[in-house]
C-alpha positions in Angstrom: -127.6 124.3 179.9 -124.5 125.5 181.5 -122.8 126.7 178.2 -126.4 128.2 177.0 -126.9 130.1 180.0 -123.9 131.4 179.7 -124.4 131.7 176.5 -122.6 129.3 174.3 -122.9 126.2 172.0 -122.1 123.1 173.6 -121.3 121.6 177.3 -120.2 123.3 179.5 -119.7 122.0 183.1 -120.1 123.4 186.2 -117.3 124.4 188.6 -119.5 123.4 192.0 -122.8 122.0 191.6 -125.7 119.8 192.8 -128.1 117.2 191.2 -129.2 119.0 188.3 -125.3 120.0 186.9 -126.2 123.6 187.3 -123.2 126.0 188.2 -123.8 126.7 191.6 -120.6 128.9 192.8 -122.1 131.8 194.7 -121.7 135.3 193.1 -120.9 136.7 196.0 -119.6 136.6 198.9 -118.4 138.4 202.5 -115.1 138.7 203.9 -114.3 138.8 206.9 -114.8 142.8 207.5 -118.9 141.6 205.9 -117.5 143.7 203.2 -119.0 142.4 199.6 -116.5 140.0 197.9 -117.0 138.8 194.5 -116.2 134.5 193.5 -115.1 134.2 190.7 -114.5 130.9 190.4 -117.4 129.7 188.9 -117.4 132.2 186.1 -113.3 132.0 184.9 -112.9 128.2 185.4 -113.8 127.1 182.7 -111.2 124.8 182.5 -113.5 122.0 184.2 -114.6 121.3 180.6 -111.3 120.3 179.3 -111.0 118.2 182.3 -114.1 116.0 182.1 -112.8 115.5 178.4 -109.8 114.8 179.5 -111.4 112.3 181.8 -113.3 110.3 179.2 -109.8 110.0 177.0 -107.4 108.9 179.9 -111.2 106.1 180.4 -110.8 105.2 177.0 -107.2 104.9 176.9 -107.1 102.6 180.0 -109.8 100.4 179.2 -109.9 100.2 175.1 -113.5 101.1 176.4 -115.5 101.7 172.1 -118.9 101.3 172.9 -118.3 103.6 175.8 -116.2 106.4 173.3 -118.8 105.5 170.1 -121.9 105.7 172.8 -120.8 108.9 175.4 -117.3 109.7 174.3 -117.6 111.6 170.7 -120.5 113.2 171.2 -119.2 115.1 174.6 -115.9 116.1 172.6 -118.1 117.7 170.3 -120.2 119.3 172.5 -116.9 120.4 174.6 -115.7 121.8 171.2 -118.7 123.3 170.3 -118.4 125.6 173.8 -114.7 126.3 173.4 -114.9 126.8 169.8 -117.5 129.5 169.9 -116.1 131.8 172.9 -114.4 135.0 172.4 
């Protein structure tokens, strides 16, 4: 859903999220003087998606759980590749 909301295909994981997995990082905050400050982490920290792929791979390397890769890993790798593959 995050990828679609950001104009991409595939899977994109949130920098901060709640139970539904959607990005919850606020776009704006205030500095110590009360001035508005743009918060970019939710928009710019897209590497978290690659971190999820890496975690799947490390799980597989550690456990050799081929059924996990068949049931979940292959799909997540494909969806993550889609999201990175269509970014400018």
